[in-house]
N, C-alpha and C positions, 0 to 999 in steps of 0.2 A: 468596604473590603478592598484589599489590594488586588490589582488586575495584573495579568500576565499576557504576553503576546505569544501566540502559537501559529503554526502553519499546518494546514492539512494538504497533503499531496497525493495525487493519483495519476498513473499513466497507463494508457492502453496502447496497443500497437498504432492506433490511428490518432489519438489525442492525449493531451495531458492537461492537468489543472493544478493550481496551487491557490488555496484560499487562506488569507491571513485573517486571524480573528483575535479579539480580545476576550479573555475569559477570567473568571474569578480565580484567585489563588486557591489551590486545593481542588481544582477541576480534574476530572478523570478523562481518559480517552473517550469513554462513552458520552460524557457531557459535551465535549468538544465536537464529536461527530454529530450529535443531535443538533447543535447550534450551527454547524457548518452547512447543514442541509439547506437552510434558507438563503445562504450567501453563495452557493455554488452554481456553476453553469447548469443549464437544464439537462444536458446529457448525463451529468454526474448525480443528479438528485435521486433517481431510483436506487442507486447503490447506497447512498447515504440514508435512505428511508428505511433501512433494515431495522427491524424491531429487536432490541436487545433483551435477552432474558435477564430479569432483575436478580435472579437467584444464582447466576453463574456467569462465567465469561464465555459462554457459547454463543456463536453467531455464524452466519454463513460467510463472513469475510474475515480475513486475517489482517491484523494491524500491527504496527510497530512504531518505535521512536528512534530516529537516526539509524535505521538499518537493523535494529534488533527487535524481534517479535516480542510484543508485550501484551498482557491481558487488558481487557477493557477497563478494569478497575485501577490501572496504573495511574498514579498521580503525576501530573505534568508540571514542568518548571518553565519559567520564562525563557523564551527562545526555542522551545522544543519544536521539532518537525514530526508531526504524526503522518505516517505513511500507510496508505491502504494498498495491500498486496492483492494481486489477482492471481488466479490459478494459472499455472503454466500449461500450455497445450502439449508440450512434450518434454521429456527429461533432457536438460541441456547436454549431458554427456552423450546420450543417444543421438541427438541432433548433430553434434560434432562428428561422431563416428560415421553417420550416414553421409555427411558432407565430405569427409575424407575418402570414404569408399567410392563416392560418386566421382571424385577427382582422380581415382586410381591408386590410392594408397597414401601412406604418410608423407611421401616426397612430393605429392601433388602432381606428379607427371604420370599420365596413363601408360600402363604397360611396362613401367620401370620399377624394379624392386631391389 
């Protein structure tokens, strides 16, 4: 069977990892995540040990390919980058608003409007 090369990527605020793998042509994201588990750094293994529901695309982690969210059943192509997304701690818009408010408004100068 023909083989494809894929990369599995994950980043947390403290660390990041990329695991390059060879997979069978016709592999899904679920297949690659299962195989990535044994080749990943120790800190990433618990995340990749997620058990996938075989009847649906439900899981506790969101994944995508090249920045677009995809289901676990998505067929991969040679050169694809599978990305594991983590939940955000805060809404990015709210975080920016809080930062602007702390700086004293949109101009960034306290007391000036």
